[in-house]
C-alpha positions as a printed Julia matrix, in Angstrom:
282×3 Matrix{Float64}:
 142.0    92.88   96.95
 139.1    90.96   95.48
 136.34   92.88   93.71
 133.93   90.47   95.41
 135.04   91.68   98.86
 134.65   95.3    97.78
 131.13   94.58   96.56
 130.23   92.6    99.68
 131.34   95.49  101.88
 129.47   97.99   99.73
 126.26   95.92   99.92
 126.44   96.11  103.73
 127.13   99.85  103.62
 124.15  100.51  101.33
 121.81   98.85  103.81
 123.16  100.98  106.65
 123.42  104.44  105.08
 121.11  107.17  103.87
 121.18  108.3   100.24
 123.43  111.31  100.9
 125.85  109.21  102.98
 126.18  106.58  100.25
 126.61  109.29   97.63
 129.37  110.95   99.64
 131.24  107.65   99.88
 130.84  106.93   96.16
 132.15  110.37   95.28
 135.2   109.82   97.46
 135.82  106.4    95.92
 136.29  108.06   92.54
 138.77  110.59   93.95
 142.54  110.75   94.16
 144.45  108.77   96.82
 144.89  111.97   98.84
 141.14  112.64   98.78
 140.47  109.03   99.82
 142.84  109.41  102.75
 141.21  112.69  103.72
 137.8   111.01  103.56
 139.11  108.2   105.81
 139.88  110.8   108.48
 136.77  112.92  107.88
 134.24  110.04  107.8
 132.73  110.76  111.27
 131.64  114.22  110.05
 129.59  112.77  107.19
 128.29  109.45  108.5
 125.86  108.52  111.28
 127.33  107.35  114.56
 125.64  103.97  114.76
 126.31  100.25  114.84
 125.66   98.51  111.53
 123.22   95.69  110.9
 124.4    92.68  108.92
 122.39   89.62  107.91
 123.57   86.0   107.82
 123.89   85.91  104.04
 126.2    88.93  104.07
 128.32   87.44  106.83
 128.5    84.14  104.94
 129.61   85.97  101.78
 132.44   87.7   103.66
 133.59   84.45  105.24
 133.55   82.72  101.87
 136.16   85.19  100.64
 138.15   85.65  103.88
 137.52   82.87  106.43
 137.15   84.26  109.93
 136.59   87.83  108.81
 133.6    89.6   110.35
 132.28   93.16  110.57
 129.47   92.3   112.98
 129.14   94.85  115.77
 131.17   97.46  113.88
 130.23  101.11  113.68
 129.25  102.52  110.3
 132.32  104.79  110.38
 134.66  101.84  110.97
 133.12   99.9   108.09
 133.18  102.91  105.76
 136.83  103.54  106.57
 137.62   99.94  105.7
 135.76  100.25  102.42
 137.56  103.49  101.56
 140.88  101.69  102.05
 139.82   99.04   99.54
 139.42  101.81   96.95
 143.14  102.65   97.04
 144.87  101.37   93.91
 147.51   98.77   94.93
 149.17   98.51   91.48
 152.01  100.82   92.54
 153.25   99.05   95.67
 155.54  101.85   96.83
 152.79  104.47   96.58
 150.16  102.18   98.12
 152.35  101.29  101.11
 153.36  104.92  101.62
 149.7   106.02  101.74
 148.7   103.33  104.26
 151.78  104.03  106.38
 150.91  107.73  106.42
 147.47  106.88  107.79
 149.04  104.69  110.49
 151.54  107.37  111.45
 148.92  110.09  111.85
 146.0   108.02  113.18
 144.05  108.64  116.37
 142.6   105.68  118.25
 139.44  105.06  116.21
 141.39  105.39  112.98
 143.91  102.84  114.27
 141.04  100.47  115.08
 139.84  100.73  111.47
 143.36  100.25  110.08
 144.09   97.15  112.15
 140.64   95.77  111.36
 141.45   96.25  107.67
 144.64   94.17  107.68
 142.91   91.04  106.3
 141.79   92.97  103.2
 144.84   95.14  102.55
 147.22   94.27   99.72
 150.79   93.15  100.52
 149.9    91.52  103.88
 153.54   90.89  104.87
 154.14   94.62  104.7
 151.96   95.2   107.79
 153.45   92.54  110.05
 155.48   94.97  112.15
 152.43   97.19  112.61
 150.3    94.19  113.61
 152.73   92.8   116.17
 153.23   96.3   117.54
 149.48   96.57  118.14
 149.67   93.54  120.44
 151.8    95.68  122.76
 149.33   98.56  122.66
 147.88   99.84  125.92
 144.8   101.08  124.05
 142.18   98.4   124.64
 140.19   99.03  121.47
 143.34   98.9   119.35
 144.42   95.61  120.94
 140.95   94.16  120.39
 141.05   95.16  116.72
 144.1    92.99  116.06
 143.43   90.2   118.57
 139.7    89.49  118.33
 137.7    88.44  115.25
 140.72   89.21  113.06
 142.13   86.43  110.82
 145.38   88.29  110.08
 147.42   87.05  113.09
 146.61   83.39  112.46
 147.93   83.63  108.91
 150.97   85.83  109.41
 152.25   85.85  113.01
 155.3    83.86  114.05
 154.81   81.39  116.89
 156.39   83.85  119.32
 154.16   86.73  118.23
 151.1    84.47  118.26
 151.81   83.27  121.78
 152.26   86.85  122.98
 148.87   87.78  121.51
 147.1    84.86  123.2
 148.78   85.43  126.55
 148.02   89.13  126.57
 144.39   88.32  125.73
 144.28   86.04  128.76
 146.14   88.53  130.96
 143.63   91.25  130.01
 140.69   88.92  130.79
 139.49   89.04  127.19
 137.54   86.1   125.68
 140.12   83.93  123.9
 137.44   82.12  121.88
 137.16   85.35  119.86
 140.73   84.83  118.61
 140.55   83.48  115.07
 142.6    80.29  114.61
 142.97   79.64  118.33
 142.85   75.85  117.95
 144.87   75.77  114.71
 147.79   77.7   116.21
 147.86   75.92  119.58
 151.42   74.82  120.39
 153.38   73.16  123.17
 155.37   76.25  124.11
 152.16   78.21  124.62
 150.68   75.41  126.73
 153.72   75.39  129.02
 153.82   79.18  129.28
 150.15   79.06  130.23
 151.0    76.57  132.98
 153.69   78.92  134.35
 151.22   81.81  134.2
 148.6    79.77  136.07
 151.09   78.85  138.8
 151.9    82.53  139.32
 148.2    83.37  139.55
 147.46   80.53  141.94
 150.41   81.51  144.15
 148.94   85.01  144.36
 145.52   83.64  145.26
 144.08   84.54  141.87
 142.23   82.41  139.34
 142.76   81.64  135.66
 139.82   81.7   133.19
 138.78   78.07  132.88
 138.49   78.01  129.11
 142.18   78.82  128.56
 142.97   75.19  129.38
 141.61   74.27  125.96
 145.14   75.15  124.8
 146.71   72.43  126.97
 145.0    69.12  126.22
 146.88   68.16  123.07
 150.23   68.78  124.78
 149.61   66.98  128.04
 152.72   66.04  130.04
 153.43   65.44  133.75
 153.44   69.18  134.53
 150.13   69.82  132.81
 148.7    66.63  134.29
 149.45   68.01  137.75
 147.66   71.2   136.71
 144.63   69.11  135.75
 144.59   67.51  139.19
 144.71   71.0   140.71
 141.69   71.96  138.61
 139.77   68.82  139.51
 140.43   69.61  143.2
 139.18   73.19  142.79
 135.9    74.36  144.31
 135.2    76.11  141.01
 132.92   73.93  138.85
 134.22   75.53  135.65
 137.78   74.55  136.59
 136.64   70.96  137.03
 134.91   71.03  133.64
 138.03   72.47  132.01
 140.18   69.69  133.46
 137.75   67.07  132.15
 137.71   68.59  128.68
 141.48   68.99  128.54
 142.07   65.41  129.67
 139.6    64.24  127.05
 141.54   66.18  124.38
 144.71   64.3   125.32
 145.85   60.97  123.88
 148.04   60.42  126.96
 146.95   57.37  128.95
 147.45   58.97  132.4
 145.14   61.83  131.33
 142.45   59.33  130.41
 142.95   57.49  133.71
 142.64   60.76  135.62
 139.42   61.67  133.81
 137.97   58.22  134.55
 138.16   59.0   138.29
 135.47   61.65  137.82
 132.64   59.57  136.45
 129.97   62.24  136.02
 132.34   64.65  134.25
 133.69   61.86  132.04
 130.15   60.92  131.08
 129.28   64.53  130.2
 132.39   64.97  128.06
 132.15   61.63  126.26
 128.46   62.17  125.46
 129.07   65.65  124.1
 126.86   67.22  126.77
 129.89   69.22  127.95
 132.06   71.08  125.42
 134.46   74.02  125.5
 131.61   76.22  124.3
 130.07   75.82  127.77
 133.02   77.74  129.22
 132.93   80.59  126.71
 131.87   83.57  128.78
């Protein structure tokens, strides 16, 4: 754990706490591991229930140390809990892991949210892989969001299978996939084909698929996905048509380019940059 990250987090906390709140946190930081863990649980009794403010410079500083990491929109309690975890001494791996595992084992929902949010800053990242993949299966929405959205840990540590499960569950739960860190970097053919199967099931049931998920298909275009693009172009939904155009444009496959050329206005918008995937991020 970098001292720079600790300081960056503390700088944000200082701007969002009163004097007594900051003093309470500093006192706990100098305590034993057991006191730190107790403070992690007790934080809501001593800190205001509010959403923090963070400026662009602070966000930039965090991203410089851990790309993709963000605390924007967090509650003060969630941020303070994260900071308290960074005060645990990692030099004794066995003791450090035992303390974190104890917090996981005894955590209620909001504590779990803080723990999963903290994975990018915890020492021994491989140690938490089982916990992280288990969170993907969680039925607690806030817990799932903590691991899936705005969290750089999965991109760095998940296997392809675990990654694909995270993305598909995000889609299934109608969550915004553009909030998944590393979405483009971890795109893969198996995921694209599973998405196609998922879409066919939805269409057969008379249901739709969020248009922006097709951003995962363009680089892996094949006859099956090309047929999906034609289905999207034929849709009455304008966003589906835009998604097909963007996906075809992402492909180096000649038939995808020929298909896009049939829709002159969409091709023009995509080629000029007037239409991008960001336009489908709802």
